[in-house]
C-alpha positions in Angstrom: 42.0 79.9 89.9 44.3 78.5 87.8 44.6 81.6 85.3 45.2 83.9 88.3 48.4 81.2 89.0 49.7 82.1 85.6 48.4 85.7 85.3 51.5 88.4 84.5 49.9 90.0 87.8 51.3 87.0 89.6 54.6 87.0 88.0 55.6 90.6 88.4 54.1 90.1 92.3 56.6 87.0 93.3 59.4 88.9 91.3 58.9 92.0 92.9 57.7 91.4 96.2 59.1 87.8 96.9 62.7 88.1 95.5 63.8 89.9 99.0 62.9 87.4 100.7 64.9 84.8 99.0 68.2 84.7 101.1 71.1 85.9 99.6 74.0 83.1 99.5 77.2 83.2 102.0 80.1 84.9 100.8 82.1 82.0 99.6 85.8 83.9 99.8 87.4 86.1 101.9 87.3 88.4 98.8 83.4 88.3 99.1 84.0 89.5 102.9 86.0 92.4 101.7 83.5 93.5 99.3 80.6 93.4 101.8 82.8 95.4 104.4 83.1 97.9 101.4 86.8 97.3 101.1 88.6 96.5 98.0 89.4 92.7 97.2 93.2 93.5 96.3 93.9 93.7 99.8 95.0 90.5 99.6 96.8 88.6 97.6 95.8 85.8 95.0 94.9 82.1 95.4 94.0 82.5 98.6 91.7 79.7 99.5 92.0 79.0 103.1 90.5 81.2 105.5 88.2 81.3 108.3 85.9 84.3 109.9 83.4 85.0 112.6 80.6 86.9 111.5 79.3 88.3 115.0 83.0 89.7 115.9 84.4 90.1 112.0 87.8 88.4 113.3 89.4 86.9 110.5 92.3 84.7 109.6 93.8 83.9 106.2 96.5 80.8 105.6 99.1 81.2 102.8 101.2 78.2 101.1 104.2 80.3 101.7 105.2 84.2 102.7 105.3 86.3 100.0 105.9 90.0 98.9 103.6 91.6 96.0 104.3 95.3 94.6 101.8 98.1 95.1 103.7 101.7 95.2 105.3 99.9 97.8 106.5 96.5 98.5 104.1 94.5 100.8 104.9 91.3 102.7 102.4 88.7 103.7 103.1 86.5 106.3 102.1 82.8 106.5 98.9 83.5 108.6 96.7 87.3 108.2 94.3 88.2 110.8 92.4 91.2 112.0 88.9 92.6 112.5 86.8 93.5 110.1 83.7 96.2 109.8 82.4 98.3 107.5 85.4 100.2 105.7 88.4 98.8 107.9 90.8 96.4 109.1 91.7 96.8 112.6 94.1 94.7 114.9 95.5 93.9 111.4 98.5 91.3 111.8 100.7 89.7 109.3 101.2 92.3 106.8 104.2 94.6 106.7 104.7 97.5 104.2 108.4 98.7 103.3 109.3 102.1 103.5 112.6 103.2 102.0 114.8 100.1 103.4 113.1 99.7 106.3 110.1 97.3 106.8 107.0 98.3 109.1 103.8 96.2 110.2 100.2 97.7 108.4 98.2 98.3 112.0 95.3 98.8 110.2 93.2 99.6 107.1 90.4 101.8 106.1 88.8 103.5 103.8 87.1 106.9 105.1 84.7 107.4 101.7 84.5 104.9 98.7 84.6 108.3 96.6 87.4 109.7 98.0 89.7 107.2 96.1 92.1 107.1 98.8 92.6 104.0 101.1 94.7 104.7 104.2 97.0 102.1 105.8 98.1 102.6 109.7 101.9 102.2 109.5 102.0 103.0 113.4 104.8 105.6 113.0 102.7 107.5 109.8 99.5 107.3 107.9 100.0 106.2 104.3 97.3 106.7 101.8 97.3 105.1 98.6 95.1 105.3 95.7 91.8 102.9 95.8 92.4 101.9 92.2 96.0 100.0 93.2 93.8 97.4 95.1 90.6 96.4 92.9 92.3 93.0 92.2 94.3 91.1 94.1 98.1 91.0 93.4 100.2 88.3 92.4 102.7 87.3 95.1 105.9 86.1 94.9 107.6 83.7 96.8 109.4 85.9 99.9 113.3 86.0 99.8 114.5 84.3 103.3 117.1 87.1 103.6 114.8 89.8 103.1 111.9 88.0 105.1 114.6 87.9 108.1 115.6 91.6 107.4 111.8 92.3 107.4 110.9 90.6 110.7 113.9 92.4 112.6 113.1 96.5 111.4 109.4 96.0 111.8 110.3 94.7 115.8 113.1 97.9 116.1 111.7 100.1 119.2 113.9 103.2 118.1 112.7 105.2 121.1 115.3 103.0 123.0 118.6 102.6 122.9 120.2 98.6 121.2 121.3 96.3 123.8 124.6 94.8 123.3 123.1 91.5 122.2 120.9 93.5 119.7 123.5 95.3 118.4 126.0 92.4 117.7 122.9 91.0 115.9 122.5 93.9 113.5 126.1 93.4 112.9 126.1 89.6 112.1 122.9 89.9 110.1 124.6 92.9 108.0 127.6 91.1 107.4 125.3 88.5 106.2 123.4 90.5 103.9 126.9 92.1 102.6 128.1 88.2 102.0 125.1 87.3 99.9 125.3 90.3 97.9 
């Protein structure tokens, strides 16, 4: 009987049949969760250590030390908190990420990868579906502290509703912000 326990047959039996029964470790980083959901890890900036995720719903929250900007083809702004709902190949209900287009900032509402073989990732910015190369998001980007002037402008531009006229108060605020921006330039 002792001979059977140490035979090559037992060794191969254990490797091929018992090893799948050993549980894989839980993902330890938000980047692991992105990867497991078929998304590139470079969607979020480097050095994120604090996050929460509900594995039953896919809801996640990422906490950054400070708002910051990263450069891909466009400038991307990350708020203190980024949240959304992960499912395979997409992030829905996204909040806390904005993308710059020309001189305006737009909130990114969702991200999806239809086929990883296509090499394309889609950003839903509400008014348009932006396509980028997946290769831009292979690794987490460096993220530089956001300039407070740019940050205040980003939040106001992202919240503009261009289908309605501005109120007098909104127009005054935009004029004031414009004059403040010109004064600091």
